[in-house]
PALO-980295 format. One record per residue (C-alpha): residue in one letter; residue number from 1; z, x, y. Coordinates in steps of 0.05 Angstrom, whole numbers, plus 5000, padded with zeros to 4 digits. Each point is the difference from the previous one (the first is absolute). Example, Ala and Ser with C-alpha at 12.3 -4.5 7.8 and 13.67 -1.06 7.14 Angstrom:
<atoms>
<residuo=A; num=1; c3=5156; c1=5246; c2=4910>
<residuo=S; num=2; c3=4987; c1=5027; c2=5069>
</atoms>
This chain:
<atoms>
<residuo=M; num=1; c3=8643; c1=7295; c2=1794>
<residuo=F; num=2; c3=5023; c1=4955; c2=5056>
<residuo=N; num=3; c3=4982; c1=4931; c2=4987>
<residuo=L; num=4; c3=5012; c1=4956; c2=5061>
<residuo=E; num=5; c3=5004; c1=4936; c2=4955>
<residuo=D; num=6; c3=5048; c1=5031; c2=4965>
<residuo=G; num=7; c3=5042; c1=5035; c2=5056>
<residuo=I; num=8; c3=4999; c1=4920; c2=5036>
<residuo=K; num=9; c3=5030; c1=4973; c2=4936>
<residuo=W; num=10; c3=5052; c1=5048; c2=4992>
<residuo=Y; num=11; c3=5022; c1=4996; c2=5076>
<residuo=L; num=12; c3=5010; c1=4924; c2=4998>
<residuo=V; num=13; c3=5035; c1=5003; c2=4938>
<residuo=F; num=14; c3=5054; c1=5060; c2=5033>
<residuo=L; num=15; c3=5004; c1=4962; c2=5063>
<residuo=F; num=16; c3=5022; c1=4941; c2=4967>
<residuo=S; num=17; c3=5039; c1=5020; c2=4956>
<residuo=T; num=18; c3=5039; c1=5048; c2=5044>
<residuo=T; num=19; c3=5005; c1=4946; c2=5050>
<residuo=L; num=20; c3=5035; c1=4951; c2=4954>
<residuo=H; num=21; c3=5036; c1=5056; c2=4979>
<residuo=E; num=22; c3=5035; c1=5006; c2=5071>
<residuo=A; num=23; c3=4998; c1=4931; c2=5015>
<residuo=A; num=24; c3=5043; c1=4994; c2=4942>
<residuo=H; num=25; c3=5049; c1=5049; c2=5034>
<residuo=A; num=26; c3=5003; c1=4961; c2=5060>
<residuo=W; num=27; c3=5004; c1=4932; c2=4977>
<residuo=T; num=28; c3=5059; c1=5020; c2=4952>
<residuo=A; num=29; c3=5037; c1=5042; c2=5060>
<residuo=L; num=30; c3=4988; c1=4935; c2=5038>
<residuo=K; num=31; c3=5025; c1=4950; c2=4953>
<residuo=L; num=32; c3=5063; c1=5049; c2=4982>
<residuo=G; num=33; c3=5020; c1=5009; c2=5080>
<residuo=D; num=34; c3=4957; c1=5053; c2=5030>
<residuo=D; num=35; c3=4940; c1=4976; c2=5043>
<residuo=T; num=36; c3=4978; c1=5072; c2=5030>
<residuo=A; num=37; c3=4935; c1=4992; c2=4960>
<residuo=A; num=38; c3=4994; c1=4927; c2=5014>
<residuo=R; num=39; c3=4999; c1=5018; c2=5073>
<residuo=S; num=40; c3=4944; c1=5055; c2=4988>
<residuo=G; num=41; c3=4956; c1=4951; c2=4972>
<residuo=Q; num=42; c3=5006; c1=5019; c2=4929>
<residuo=V; num=43; c3=5018; c1=4939; c2=4957>
<residuo=T; num=44; c3=4918; c1=4990; c2=4994>
<residuo=L; num=45; c3=4950; c1=5010; c2=4963>
<residuo=N; num=46; c3=4954; c1=5020; c2=5057>
<residuo=P; num=47; c3=4995; c1=5072; c2=4989>
<residuo=A; num=48; c3=4993; c1=5012; c2=5074>
<residuo=P; num=49; c3=5078; c1=5006; c2=5017>
<residuo=H; num=50; c3=5009; c1=5045; c2=4940>
<residuo=I; num=51; c3=4937; c1=5048; c2=5017>
<residuo=K; num=52; c3=5025; c1=5000; c2=5082>
<residuo=R; num=53; c3=5064; c1=5031; c2=4966>
<residuo=E; num=54; c3=4976; c1=5050; c2=4952>
<residuo=P; num=55; c3=4913; c1=5014; c2=5017>
<residuo=F; num=56; c3=5008; c1=5064; c2=4967>
<residuo=G; num=57; c3=5025; c1=4977; c2=4939>
<residuo=M; num=58; c3=4959; c1=4935; c2=4993>
<residuo=V; num=59; c3=4941; c1=5025; c2=5022>
<residuo=V; num=60; c3=4990; c1=5069; c2=5016>
<residuo=V; num=61; c3=5030; c1=5031; c2=4932>
<residuo=P; num=62; c3=4967; c1=4947; c2=4953>
<residuo=L; num=63; c3=4935; c1=5003; c2=5023>
<residuo=A; num=64; c3=5000; c1=5085; c2=5006>
<residuo=T; num=65; c3=5027; c1=4998; c2=4927>
<residuo=Y; num=66; c3=4950; c1=4950; c2=4974>
<residuo=L; num=67; c3=4946; c1=5046; c2=5032>
<residuo=M; num=68; c3=5024; c1=5059; c2=4971>
<residuo=S; num=69; c3=5022; c1=4981; c2=4933>
<residuo=G; num=70; c3=4971; c1=4931; c2=4986>
<residuo=W; num=71; c3=5079; c1=4978; c2=4997>
<residuo=M; num=72; c3=5038; c1=4970; c2=5055>
<residuo=I; num=73; c3=5072; c1=5013; c2=5025>
<residuo=G; num=74; c3=5037; c1=4977; c2=5059>
<residuo=W; num=75; c3=5065; c1=4971; c2=5014>
<residuo=A; num=76; c3=5031; c1=4946; c2=5053>
<residuo=S; num=77; c3=5069; c1=4989; c2=5031>
<residuo=A; num=78; c3=5044; c1=4945; c2=5017>
<residuo=P; num=79; c3=5056; c1=5009; c2=5054>
<residuo=Y; num=80; c3=5071; c1=4980; c2=4987>
<residuo=N; num=81; c3=5072; c1=5005; c2=5030>
<residuo=P; num=82; c3=5032; c1=5058; c2=4977>
<residuo=R; num=83; c3=5077; c1=4966; c2=5018>
<residuo=W; num=84; c3=4973; c1=4941; c2=4964>
<residuo=A; num=85; c3=4983; c1=5046; c2=4935>
<residuo=L; num=86; c3=5073; c1=5029; c2=5008>
<residuo=Q; num=87; c3=5034; c1=4933; c2=5001>
<residuo=F; num=88; c3=4958; c1=4978; c2=4954>
<residuo=P; num=89; c3=4985; c1=5044; c2=4946>
<residuo=Q; num=90; c3=4982; c1=4948; c2=4946>
<residuo=R; num=91; c3=4960; c1=4962; c2=5049>
<residuo=S; num=92; c3=4961; c1=5062; c2=5014>
<residuo=A; num=93; c3=4982; c1=5016; c2=4935>
<residuo=L; num=94; c3=4971; c1=4927; c2=4978>
<residuo=M; num=95; c3=4958; c1=5010; c2=5066>
<residuo=A; num=96; c3=4977; c1=5073; c2=4976>
<residuo=L; num=97; c3=4983; c1=4970; c2=4931>
<residuo=A; num=98; c3=4953; c1=4941; c2=5026>
<residuo=G; num=99; c3=4947; c1=5043; c2=5012>
<residuo=P; num=100; c3=4994; c1=5026; c2=4928>
<residuo=A; num=101; c3=5015; c1=4933; c2=4977>
<residuo=A; num=102; c3=4943; c1=4975; c2=5041>
<residuo=N; num=103; c3=4950; c1=5046; c2=4968>
<residuo=F; num=104; c3=5023; c1=4978; c2=4931>
<residuo=L; num=105; c3=4982; c1=4928; c2=5020>
<residuo=L; num=106; c3=4938; c1=5022; c2=5016>
<residuo=V; num=107; c3=4981; c1=5028; c2=4930>
<residuo=I; num=108; c3=5030; c1=4939; c2=4968>
<residuo=I; num=109; c3=4959; c1=4957; c2=5044>
<residuo=S; num=110; c3=4941; c1=5053; c2=4984>
<residuo=A; num=111; c3=5014; c1=4991; c2=4925>
<residuo=I; num=112; c3=5001; c1=4930; c2=4993>
<residuo=L; num=113; c3=4937; c1=4996; c2=5047>
<residuo=I; num=114; c3=4965; c1=5047; c2=4937>
<residuo=K; num=115; c3=5034; c1=4950; c2=4949>
<residuo=I; num=116; c3=4966; c1=4940; c2=5034>
<residuo=G; num=117; c3=4936; c1=5043; c2=5006>
<residuo=I; num=118; c3=4996; c1=5017; c2=4928>
<residuo=G; num=119; c3=5009; c1=4930; c2=4979>
<residuo=A; num=120; c3=4950; c1=4978; c2=5048>
<residuo=G; num=121; c3=4951; c1=5041; c2=4973>
<residuo=V; num=122; c3=4989; c1=5036; c2=5067>
<residuo=F; num=123; c3=5036; c1=5058; c2=4977>
<residuo=S; num=124; c3=5009; c1=5050; c2=4938>
<residuo=V; num=125; c3=5039; c1=5049; c2=4969>
<residuo=P; num=126; c3=4968; c1=5069; c2=5019>
<residuo=A; num=127; c3=4996; c1=5049; c2=4936>
<residuo=A; num=128; c3=5039; c1=5056; c2=5041>
<residuo=I; num=129; c3=5055; c1=4982; c2=5058>
<residuo=D; num=130; c3=5002; c1=5052; c2=5062>
<residuo=F; num=131; c3=5027; c1=4985; c2=5073>
<residuo=L; num=132; c3=4938; c1=4963; c2=5016>
<residuo=T; num=133; c3=4986; c1=4963; c2=4941>
<residuo=V; num=134; c3=5052; c1=4953; c2=4975>
<residuo=T; num=135; c3=4950; c1=4949; c2=4986>
<residuo=E; num=136; c3=4926; c1=4996; c2=5003>
<residuo=G; num=137; c3=4956; c1=4944; c2=5028>
<residuo=S; num=138; c3=4958; c1=4958; c2=4954>
<residuo=G; num=139; c3=4924; c1=5014; c2=5028>
<residuo=D; num=140; c3=4988; c1=5019; c2=5071>
<residuo=G; num=141; c3=5011; c1=4974; c2=5076>
<residuo=M; num=142; c3=5075; c1=4971; c2=5014>
<residuo=A; num=143; c3=5021; c1=5004; c2=4926>
<residuo=V; num=144; c3=4994; c1=5073; c2=5010>
<residuo=F; num=145; c3=5031; c1=5013; c2=5068>
<residuo=A; num=146; c3=5060; c1=4951; c2=4984>
<residuo=A; num=147; c3=5007; c1=5046; c2=4938>
<residuo=E; num=148; c3=5007; c1=5060; c2=5036>
<residuo=M; num=149; c3=5043; c1=4971; c2=5058>
<residuo=V; num=150; c3=5052; c1=4974; c2=4953>
<residuo=S; num=151; c3=5000; c1=5064; c2=4963>
<residuo=L; num=152; c3=5020; c1=5037; c2=5058>
<residuo=F; num=153; c3=5048; c1=4949; c2=5025>
<residuo=F; num=154; c3=5038; c1=5009; c2=4926>
<residuo=S; num=155; c3=4991; c1=5081; c2=5006>
<residuo=L; num=156; c3=5015; c1=5018; c2=5068>
<residuo=N; num=157; c3=5062; c1=4943; c2=5010>
<residuo=L; num=158; c3=5028; c1=5032; c2=4935>
<residuo=L; num=159; c3=4995; c1=5064; c2=5024>
<residuo=L; num=160; c3=5031; c1=4988; c2=5060>
<residuo=G; num=161; c3=5056; c1=4958; c2=4973>
<residuo=C; num=162; c3=5019; c1=5050; c2=4951>
<residuo=F; num=163; c3=4998; c1=5063; c2=5051>
<residuo=N; num=164; c3=5041; c1=4966; c2=5042>
<residuo=L; num=165; c3=5055; c1=4979; c2=4953>
<residuo=L; num=166; c3=5006; c1=5076; c2=4985>
<residuo=P; num=167; c3=5079; c1=5011; c2=5014>
<residuo=L; num=168; c3=4979; c1=5057; c2=5053>
<residuo=P; num=169; c3=5015; c1=4993; c2=5080>
<residuo=P; num=170; c3=4964; c1=4983; c2=5035>
<residuo=L; num=171; c3=4964; c1=4950; c2=4951>
<residuo=D; num=172; c3=5029; c1=4931; c2=4989>
<residuo=G; num=173; c3=5023; c1=5013; c2=4934>
<residuo=S; num=174; c3=5055; c1=5052; c2=5030>
<residuo=S; num=175; c3=5041; c1=4933; c2=5032>
<residuo=L; num=176; c3=5016; c1=4971; c2=4925>
<residuo=P; num=177; c3=5064; c1=5038; c2=4996>
<residuo=L; num=178; c3=5016; c1=4961; c2=5063>
<residuo=L; num=179; c3=5008; c1=4932; c2=4964>
<residuo=F; num=180; c3=5053; c1=5030; c2=4963>
<residuo=V; num=181; c3=5042; c1=5040; c2=5047>
<residuo=R; num=182; c3=5048; c1=4978; c2=5052>
<residuo=G; num=183; c3=5037; c1=5032; c2=5061>
<residuo=K; num=184; c3=4998; c1=5067; c2=5014>
<residuo=L; num=185; c3=4959; c1=5019; c2=4941>
<residuo=A; num=186; c3=4952; c1=4961; c2=5024>
<residuo=E; num=187; c3=4990; c1=5029; c2=5075>
<residuo=T; num=188; c3=5007; c1=5066; c2=4971>
<residuo=L; num=189; c3=4943; c1=4984; c2=4954>
<residuo=Q; num=190; c3=4961; c1=4966; c2=5046>
<residuo=S; num=191; c3=5015; c1=5067; c2=5059>
<residuo=F; num=192; c3=4965; c1=5048; c2=4936>
<residuo=L; num=193; c3=4944; c1=4957; c2=4987>
<residuo=W; num=194; c3=4985; c1=5002; c2=5073>
<residuo=T; num=195; c3=4999; c1=5075; c2=5010>
<residuo=P; num=196; c3=4937; c1=5025; c2=5016>
<residuo=T; num=197; c3=5002; c1=5060; c2=4952>
<residuo=T; num=198; c3=5018; c1=4940; c2=4945>
<residuo=S; num=199; c3=4946; c1=4964; c2=5014>
<residuo=W; num=200; c3=4946; c1=5062; c2=4998>
<residuo=A; num=201; c3=5031; c1=5021; c2=4934>
<residuo=G; num=202; c3=4992; c1=4930; c2=4973>
<residuo=I; num=203; c3=4926; c1=4991; c2=5013>
<residuo=I; num=204; c3=4978; c1=5072; c2=4970>
<residuo=I; num=205; c3=5042; c1=4986; c2=4945>
<residuo=A; num=206; c3=4970; c1=4924; c2=4990>
<residuo=W; num=207; c3=4934; c1=5033; c2=5007>
<residuo=N; num=208; c3=5007; c1=5052; c2=4941>
<residuo=V; num=209; c3=5037; c1=4945; c2=4948>
<residuo=F; num=210; c3=4956; c1=4934; c2=5018>
<residuo=Q; num=211; c3=4941; c1=5021; c2=4954>
<residuo=Y; num=212; c3=5052; c1=5001; c2=4940>
<residuo=V; num=213; c3=5028; c1=4933; c2=5029>
<residuo=Y; num=214; c3=4942; c1=4954; c2=5011>
<residuo=E; num=215; c3=4952; c1=5017; c2=4938>
<residuo=P; num=216; c3=5056; c1=4975; c2=4951>
<residuo=V; num=217; c3=5011; c1=4941; c2=5042>
<residuo=Q; num=218; c3=4928; c1=4983; c2=5005>
<residuo=L; num=219; c3=4988; c1=5001; c2=4932>
<residuo=S; num=220; c3=5061; c1=4956; c2=4993>
<residuo=A; num=221; c3=4976; c1=4948; c2=5052>
<residuo=V; num=222; c3=4923; c1=5005; c2=4968>
<residuo=R; num=223; c3=5028; c1=4979; c2=4924>
<residuo=L; num=224; c3=5039; c1=4949; c2=5037>
<residuo=L; num=225; c3=4930; c1=4973; c2=5026>
<residuo=Y; num=226; c3=4962; c1=5009; c2=4937>
<residuo=P; num=227; c3=5054; c1=4998; c2=4941>
<residuo=G; num=228; c3=4974; c1=5036; c2=4938>
<residuo=M; num=229; c3=4936; c1=5030; c2=5030>
<residuo=F; num=230; c3=5019; c1=5068; c2=5036>
</atoms>
């Protein structure tokens, strides 16, 4: 059954995580010589410019999927100059990888907060781990709310980071080879990655294989968080 309070928690975490992901793309591109996203106002943690660019992916689809399934999926994007990307393939690869890096940063921050909370007696180790319960609040009130939010930040950003690192177009991980190739080969690879047919095929494959990738990654992350306990 739909729960308004849980839906608000989901959307707040989704909105911040997606905004940070795209802001990381935009900021990195700016630092490496492409100000396209910066001129669109996307070097910011204010979600408004990102929602304006992708209202369907950042508002309609996330809310609709949560209402239908209790899960929230969606997307956003940051513009870039294709000529800049062709001229500097290594820089464009770093720009692409900055998004997942931002998500993994949030996973690390969440893990640190969980450790601090457990040390302070505010959080506790749950008997079983799931997507929404990476830690539990001790008692009632704010501790429970904080535990739910930090659990969601941990899990959702682990998922976003891993999914976007899959080496399939149009996902960010498809840019990894561009760190190691030069010249005509890099240009040919970029042209292949930007083809709409290639992108659609990549999304379909990623959607089908991701469950097999995420489960062992999640288990490894939990074991790092709670050594010897799971």
